[in-house]
N, C-alpha and C positions, 0 to 999 in steps of 0.2 A: 084617776082616769076612768071614764065609763067603759063599759064593754064595747059599745059602738065606736068610741074614740080609740080605744086599744086596737080594734080590728082595722080601723082605717090607717092607724100608724103602722101596724104590722104590714099591711099591704104596700104603704109607701116605703117602708124599709126593704121589702122584698124587691120592689121595682128598682130601688137604688142598687142593691147588691146584684140583681140581674144585669143592670148596666155595667157593673164592674166585670162581671163574667163575660159580657160581650167584648169589652176591651181586652180582657185576658186572652180570649180566643183569637182575636185579631192579631195581637202581638205574638201569640204562639205560632200562628200561621205564617207571619212574616219571618220569624226566626227559622222555622222549618224549611221555608223556601230558600232562605240564605244558606242554610246548612247544606241543602241539596245542591245548591249552585256551587258551593265551595268544594264539595266532594268531587265535582267534575270540572273544576276550574283549572286554568293553565297559567294564570298570571303569578308573578312573583316567584320567589324561590320555593323549593319543595319544603323547606323548613317553615317558611312563612305560611304556606298553604296548610301544613299541619297544624301550626299554632291557631290559624283561623278556624279550622274544622273543629278543634278541641274546644275552643272558646264558645263557638255557636252551639256545639252539642251540649256544653254545660249550661248554657242559657235556656235551651229547650227543656233540659231536665228540671231547671229552677221553676220554669213556668208551669211544668206538668205537676210538680209537687204542691204548688201553690193552690191547685184546683180544690184541694181538700181543706174545707174551713178558711177559704180565702179571707173572708171579713168576719171577725168575731166581736167587734165592739164599736162604741161611738162615744165621743167626748163632746160635751156642750160647755163652752167657756162662759165665764161671767158676762163677757161682752157680747155673747150670742153667736160666736163662731162655732161651727160644727166640724168636727174631724172624725173620720172613720179610721179604725185601726185593724190591721190584718197582717197576713204573713209576708207580703211584699208590698212595695210601693207601686202605685199606679198614678199616672199623671196625665192631664189633659194637654196633649201636645199642641192642640190648636188654640189654646187659651193661656198661653204663657207658661205652659207646664204646671198649671195649678194642681195641687196634690188632691186627687180623688180618693186615695187610700194611702195611709201612712204605714210604712214598715214598722212593726212592733219594736224594733231596735232604734228607731229614729229618736233623737232628743225630745221631739214634740209628742211622742207617744208615752213618755215616762210617767205622766200623770195617771194614765190608765192603770198603773200598778201601784203607785205609791200614795195617791191622794186619799185623804181621810177626812172625817168630819172636822177634826181639830186643824189639819193642814190640807185644805182642799185643793192647793195647787192651781189656783185660778179656774177651778172647775166647778160648774154648777150641777151638772148631772153626768153620771157615768152609766151607759147603757150596755148590757151584755146580751149578745145574740146566742140563741141555741139553734144550731143548724143541723140539717142532714142532707148530705150532698150539696146541691146548690139552692136548697130551700131554707128560708128562715122560718122555723117552726114557732118560736116565740121569743120574747125578750123580757128582761127584768131592768128596772131602773133604780138608781140610787142617787138621791138628791143630797148633795154635800153642803156643809157649811152651816147646818142647822144643829142645835144641841141635841135634838132627838134622833139624828141620823146615826145609823150604825156604821161601823167600818166596812169597807168593801169586800166583797168577794165571798161571804159566807154560803150563799145559795149555790153559786157556780162552783166554788171549791168543794163543798160537800158532795155536790152531784158528781164531781170528777173522781173524788177519792172513794166514794161508795160505789161507783161503777164496777162491774165485773172486769177482771183482768183479762187481757188477751195474751197473745203469743209473745209480745215484745213490749218494751217500755214505750209510753206515749209521751209526746212533748206536752209541756204545761204552758205553752205560749199564751193561752187564753186565761190562765188562772195563776200566773206568777204573783206571789205575795210580796209585800214590801221588803221584808227581811231578805228574801231571795233576790229581788230586783236589785237591791244595793250591791250585793256581791257580783250579780251579773254584769253590772255597768261599772264596777270598780276600776278606776284608772291607776293601774299599778303595772310598771314595766317589768318587774322581776317575778318572783315566786309568790303565789297566793295559796295559802293552805286553808282549806275549807274543812272543818271537823264538825261532825254531827253524828248523833246516835242513829239507830235504825229508824227508817222511815222519814227522815228529815229532808229528803229530796236533794242530798248533796251531789249525787251523781247527775241528775237531770239539770241541776243549777249549773254544774260545771260544763255540761254540753251546751246549754243555752248561752253560757259565757263565751264558748268558742264561736257560736254563731254570731254573737254580738261583736267579738273582736274581728272576725271576718268581714263584718259589715263596716266597721269603723276603720279598719286597717287592711282593706282587702288588697291593695297593690303590693303592700310589703309582705303580707302573709301568703297570698295565693301562689306565689312562685315556688315556695318550698313546702307548703302544706302544714297540716296539723297531724300529730301523732297522739292517739288515745291508747293508753295501756291499761288493761284490765286483768283480773285474777285468772280467768279461765275462758275457754271458747264459748261456754254456755252463756256466761255474762255478756261477752261481746256481742253474741248473737242477740241477747235480750236488749241491749242499748243501741244496736246498730242502725235502727230505723229513725232515731230521734233527729240526728243531724240531717240525713237526706229529706226528712219531712219538713225541715226548716229551710231547705234549698241549698245545703251545703254538702258538696260531694268530695272535696279534695282533703279527705281525712283517712288516714291509715289506722287500722285497728289491730293491735297486737297484744299478746301476752308477753311476760318476760321470757318465755321459752322460744319466742319468735325473733329475738334480737339478731341471731345470726341466720341469714337467709339460707334455706335449704336444709338446715339441721333438724333432725327429728329427736324429740325427747321421748324415750322409751322406758326409763328406769326412775326409781325414787331413791333419795338419799336416806340414810339414817339421820336422826335428829343431830347427832354429834357432827357427822360430816357436813350437814347443811349448815350448822353454825360456823364451822371452820371455813368453808368455801365462801360464806357470805361476808366474812370479816376482811377488812383491808390487810390483815397480816398475811393473808394468802398471796399477796403481791411478792413478798420476800420468797415464798416457796416457788413461784413461777420464775423469778429471776434466777434463783438458785438452780432450778431445773434446766434453764437454758444454758447457764454457765457450765453445768455438768457435761453438756453435749459439746463443748468447746475443748477438745481433748489435747493432751500431749502424748507422743508415741512412747510406749514403754521401751522399745528398741527402735533404732533408726530404720526408717522406711526407705528401701532402695528403689531408685527410678533408673531403668536401663535406657540410656540414650544411644545415639549412633556411635559416638567416639569416646563415651565414658559412662560411668555409673555415678549418678547423683544420689544424695541421701538427705532425707529430712530428718533431722535429730531433735531431741527435746529442746535444747537451747534455741534452735531456729524456730521451732513452732511456739515456744514461749515468747520470744520477741514479737513474732507475728500476732500472737494472741493479745499481747499487751497493747500493740498499736491498734488493732482491730477494736478492742473494747474501749480504748481511749478516744476513738473516733466519734463515739456517741451515736453511731448509726444503729438501727435495728439489727438483729442477728444476721438475717439473710442478706442485708445490704452490706454489713461489715465483712462478710465473706470475701468480697472484692479486695478489701484492705489486707486481710489475712493472706489471701492468694498472692498479692503483689509482693509482700515482704518475703514470702517463701520463694516466690519465683526470682526475686532479686538475689537472695543468698545463693540459690542453686546456680543461676547463670554466672554470677561472679566467680564461684568456685570452679565451675566447669570451664569458663573462659580462660582462667589462670592455668588449669591443667592442659587444656587442648591447645591453646595458643602459645604456650611457651616454647614448643618445639619448632614452630615454623613462622611466627610472626615477630617482627621487631618492635621495639617500644614505640617507634615513630610511626608505625603503620596504622594510623588512626582508622582509615577506611576498612582495613582488614578486621580490626578489632570490632568495629560497629557492625560489620557484616556478620561476623561470628556471633555476636550477641543476638542480632535479628534472627539468624538461623536457629539458634538455641531457643528463643522465645517462641518461635513458630512451632518447633518440635515439641516443646513442653505443652503448648496449647493443644496439640493433637495427640498427646501421650496418654493412653487409657489409664496406665498405672499411676501417673501423676494426678489425674482427675480423681481416681479411686482414693488416693491418699488424702486429697483435699476433702472429699466427702467423708472420709473417716475422721479426720481431725476437726472439721468445721462443716457438718452437714447442712444441706438445705432442709429446713423444718417447716412443717405446717402445724397450725394450732391443733388440729385433730391428732396428728401423729404424735407430737410431743406429749400432750396430755394423756392420751390413751396409753403410751408406753410408760409414762410416769406411774399411773394408777396400777398398772399390771406388774410393776416390778418393785418389790420391797426394798431392793438395793438402791434403786433410783430415788424412791421415796425418803429413804434415810439420808442419801447424799443431798437431797434438796431441803432437809430439815422439816419434812412433812410428817403429820400425825399418821399413825399406822391405820387409823380408821378410814383413810382415804383409799386404801388398797381395795382392789376388786378384780376378779378374774377377767371380765369383759370390760376392759377400759373404755371401749367405744360405745358402751351402752349409756347414752348421755342422760343426765338429769337436768332439771330446770336450774339447779345451782351450778351446773357446769357451764351454762351459756354465758354469764359474764366473764368467766375465766377464759373461754375461747375467744370472745371478743377482745379481751385484754391482749391476748396473745397475737391477734392480728397486728396490733401496733408494736408490740415488743419484738416480733419476728420480722415484720416488714415484708416487702415484695421480694419475689425471686426475680432479680434483674435479667437473668438470662431469658426468662419468658417475655420480658418487655423487649429485649433485643430481637427476639424471634418475631414478634409482632411488628417491630419496625422494619425488619428485613422483608416481611410479607408486604408491608405497605409500599416500600420502595419497588419491589417487584411488580406490584399492580400499577404503580406509576410508570414504570418502564414500559410494560405491556401497553398502557394506554397511550404512551408517546409513540410507540410503533404503529398504533391504530391511527393516530393523527398523521403520521408520515405517509401511510397509505392513502388517507383521504386527500392529502394535497399533491401527492405524486401521480397526478392523472394527466395524460396527454391531452384530454379535451379541454384543459384549463390553460394551456400554454398560450393560445391566441387571445385569451380574454383578459385585457389589461386591468379591467374593473372587477375581476372576480374576487369574491370575498372568501378567503380560505378558512377552513375549519380552525386553524391555529389562531386566527384573528379573533375568534370567539371563546376558544377554550385553551386552558393550560392542561397539561397531562394529568396533574393531580385533581383538577376539576373533573375530568372525564372518569378518573378512577373513583372518585367519590360517588359518581352516579351508579357505579356497580354495587356500592354498599346498600345494604338493606336499611331503609328509613325506620327510625323508632317512632312507631305511631301509638305506643302504649300511653295510657292515661298516667297522670301524676301519681296516682295511688299504685298502679302497677309498677311504675319505674322505682318509686321510693321503696316499696316492699321488697324489691329484688336487690336493692343496693345497700349494702352494709355501711357505706360511707356517706349516705345521704343525711343531710342535716335539716331539721324542721325548724319553722319559725316559732311554733309554740307546741307544748307537750301537755297533755292531761294525764295524770296518773291517778287511777282509782284504786281503792283498797290499798292505798300507799303505805299503811302501816305494815304490810307484809314484805315490802322490798328491803333488800339487804344493803349493806354499804357498798358492795360490788355491783348491785343492780343500779344504784345511784350513779356510779362512775360511767356505766354505759349510757344512761340517760343524758348526763351532763355532756358526753361527747356528741350525742345526737342533737343537741340544742345549744350551740355556742353562745347565743345571746341570753341564755338562762331565762326564758320566758315560760313558766309553768303554771298550771292549775293543779294543785295537789289536794286530793280528796281522800279522806280516811276517818277512822275512828280507833284511837289507840287502845280502847277497851276491848275491840274485837280482834286484836292481833293474834294470829295463830303461829306464824313462822318463828322458829327459835332465833333466826337471824334478822328479824324485822325490827321496826323502830320502837324504841321505848320512849323516846322524845323526839319531837320534830327537829329541835335544834341540833341534836346529835347527827342527824343525817344531812342537814342543809347548811349548817355553819361552815363546814369545810369548803363549800363552793360559793355560797352567797350570803355571807355573815351579815350584811347590812341591806339585803335586797329581798327579804321575805317578810310577808305580813300574815297575820293569822285572823281568821273569821270563824265564828261558831254559829251553827244552826241549832236552834233550841226547840223547834216545834215539830212534832211527829205527825206527818200527814197520812201515814200508811197504817200504822198499828193502832187499832182501837184501844180505849182505856182498859177495857176488861182483860185484854191479852197483855197489855204493857204492864199491868199490875203484877201479873205472874212473871214476866221477864225481869221486872225491876228487882224482884227478890233474888234472882240469880246474879244479877249485876252487883247488888249490894254485898253478896257473898265473896266475890273475887275482886271488885273494884269499888270499895266503900266510898272513895272520894269522888267518884264520877256521878254527876246528877243525870238520871234518865231524861230523855226529851219529853215534853208535854204532848199528850195526845190531843188533837183538835176535835175528836169525835168519840161517841160510843156506838157499838154496833147492836147492843141489846142481847147478845148471845154470849153466855158465860163459857170460858174454856172447860173442857171436862177431861177426866182421867179414868182409866180403867186397868186394873191389874188382871193379867192373863197368865196362862201357862204357856210354855214353849210349844205345846201341842196346838193351842188355840190361836197363837199369835198369827199364822198365815191366813186363818179364817177371818180374824178381825181386820187385818190389813185389806183383804179382798172385799170385806163388807164396806169399809170406808171408801175404797176406790170405786165401787159400783154405785154407792149412794152419791158420791160427788159427780159421777159421769152423767147423772140426770139433771144436774144444776148447770146454770150458766156460769162460765168463768173457768178458772184453773185450780188445780190441786196438786199436792205432792206429798210423798212419804219421806221423812228424813230420819236417818238412824245411823248407828255405827257399822262399820264394814261387816259384811257377812249376813246382814238381814236382807232376805229376798224382796226385791222391789223397792228397797230404800236407797236414798241418795245420801252420801256423806254431807255433814253440814258445811264442810269446806267448798263443796261444789255449788252451794246455793247462795253464797255470799253476793249481795247486791241484788238478788232476785226477789220477787214478790208473788204471792199466790193468794187466790181467795180463801183456800182451805189448806190447812197443814196438819198432818199427823206425825207427831214425834214418837219414835219407838226407842224404848230402852234408854231413858235419859241417864240412868246411873252409869251405864257402860260409856256413853259420850263423855260423861265427867271423868271417868277414871282411865280410859284407854288412850288419852292424849295429855302431854304436859299442860296444854292450854285448853283442856276439856270444858271448863267452866265458860270460856269465851265461845267455844264452839256451840254449847247448849244455848247460850244467849242468843247466838246467830240463828239457830234453829227455831227458837220460840218466837222471834220477831219477823219471820217471813210472812205470817198470815195477815190479810187484810180484813177478814171477816170471822173465820172460824178456826179454832185450834182444838185439837184433841191429843191426848198423850196415852200411849200404851206402855205398860211397864211390868216386867216380870219380877224384879226385885222391889223392895219398898221404895216408894218415892224419895228422892234426895230431899234433905231438909230445906235446901234453897227454894224448892218448889212449894213454898207455903201457901201460895194461892190456889193450889190443887190439893190441899191437905185433906179435904173431904171427898174421896173418890166417889163417883156415880157411875152407874152403868149407862152407856150411851151407844146407840146403834148407828151413829153417823148423823 
């Protein structure tokens, strides 16, 4: 194409994209007007109005995010049809809803990502736009189906992976590769495991898969939303912009420490304790800890009544305990069974003693009245309530677990390892969270709290009924035969409901605050770190077992994490999980990957490192320094990188000023990385080699290593140290 022809074509494409933006603006204005009207509307029920407001607000947000990079490509078919590809679909409503812009997730858009010279997918030409704001700056064409054609995407892909990193992960909607697209569009209703080494894009592929599932199954998935689980808040912040940039907002982001709403993780377990708490064997400890709180009295407990003294002895309590346990109810709910048995024994004994002197055998009404009086007296007797609390206390997950950890005696009674003992039992660790979540189900609800809520609801209804009576009991309505009374329109409970505060929170806000919320789909990133107990929590959160699981077993750090995917998944979905592997490294240049591969070969010789798609032309460097010079060298690196475009980080073992531990950088990427004291990273953790591998593979452009001790043998790629100033 000549320069003049290219310029004319560029102007034509700019005009077309400008037309798309005109339609987008018009559609957005209509939605905003509808949203404003819905906010002030009065039709329908309050719940219907709330639903309408939420739906319209969500549509406005979807149209807002589509503004950035609205259209990024075009497909020309062999028959001459032209299709434009973008973030959302736009249609010509006045011309039979002809598609003017195809959503990237639509089936007709698939060729944009998978067509090659060998398999052109009925495509003659693929065009990629380079845009800034609403302007089309230039485009590149790829003609398919000819032997000399190269496979798609090299120019656009390399431009994307070489670009300086920003504060968060970017979507790859314009540069999805065929290997990735196959996984994104995979039609599998169960668990999909995506494994890949550093830089293979497994996280961003999983997020685009969520966007694709929401597009194809929106009605089913939108009501419950999607949960994304990541290793730490920094990682979630890093990836948090991807789905909103694709127009999806009904997504909850959590770490495993967030599974119990309102709980704060403030402590860290020893490796031994973390391994014990992560194993399913801890379920026996929890069950035993609960059973230990279901006590028998060492001496009979005396209950003073009006006409006699009752007693709760060990045989009575043992019978009640057996019946309560046999009920199969959670502990707090089984308390009612325990109480009923104890109450029965006490009343029968008391009736026999009290009634013997003044009731005849045939005086049935007298015996029943005596029984009713005793039941009422017991229900109001503080000593009886205290005795029940002593023998079968109402327990909360936090109180049970904290008291277990703080007491060596209780730990021994529960058959727990002594390493679980700690003075401050309520200083929660991330490994405690699945145990607390488990105890929610094992303990159950306190039914007395439910009864209190029901009494309050009835009181509100009675008050509302009184209000209605006042409305209709008016003298001026007596002579009006056609008067419409308030009770013709409202029942008391309807009026009471109007006094309740409407829940106007978004789905994300409601789901985040509700431990019992269930999700339609769950994404688990860095899944190799999750324990068996973590997986129990997640399976409860997603009853239909629809998961996208992302990880790399070679990078496992947690002592309770996965050694194989089958070990974690087979107990729940033995026949419903599939495995896919990503093999291409889009992040780490070949020069840096060569260094990291030496570390990988040292601790996981059977694992093949991913192939890098590019070289950066900059060799990694190393420098041996003294402890005195180390802060100066770190400061020099930081200052040097501050003058460059992009991001940088210093990664090192605990105690190095200004350095971040490798575990806190998992899933993140930076233009430049300085790794400090690799020998200490290797030796100060049982999975030190995996942590060093993580640290080395965070860089997209430049890698430096500062070491005080001799370089570890695994860093053969840095065997010839050179002085480097950044």
